[in-house]
Steps between C-alpha positions, in 0.01 A plus 500: 500500500701752302868469427578787735319327790688173434834680513396681819388174663823323396713781645297495821538122522877520444546771762292307756702181439827694526383655830407153632840358401681797653313555825287198596681189379829574684306523827333165433829335399727655761735234640279226359755214535497557876126533566359310205157371598442126512131491586252523214290758687804729527578465130138583415509804729818638339384418148174690567681833464598463131175315434296802615734746331484336158123469521466878543703587191269626221404221261632216716207425731348235270817289474625228733791581729760313295367655178531846656857427606587378153339805335694734729830307468513427874587181690310370801671564832522130580713442188716802582558367854600161358748665263644708787544180705674325211728797442597515866568123502722537194693786660555303820607179322749673272641721778382828350393602852715490810307208646605144571294278268540199732302687765198514269523208258623145485614382158415144400810278508386255235743577220429177311158629396441707189477877523706773658664503843272776633198287590376607841411241760177570684534462874239282663376611838278291720451768760275797428722736697804430279310578179 
């Protein structure tokens, strides 16, 4: 492969990745803290879109999915959804949004333990409907 072809392939790869980030990924991530999938089959279905996209980029078909993501400087959608959830939790806890944090989270009241005062208590439900 000549130097000119390598440059052409790299430019094509960069423009395809930029188009994916601009047009496709926002659709897949739209309002993800609200509708975030919990079933493994739903996660696999959503993750199939970038999996197929990265496989079709020239020179990437022989690599594994995570290797392709690393080579293209992309993150998997599952990680991006987790980060969006953490960011929303932070904003709610520190009153950066006009939402009452007590409506969403219960802070642990055990101050004698080590750590910070923002440890969330997980509610235990015994009824499937309440979950």
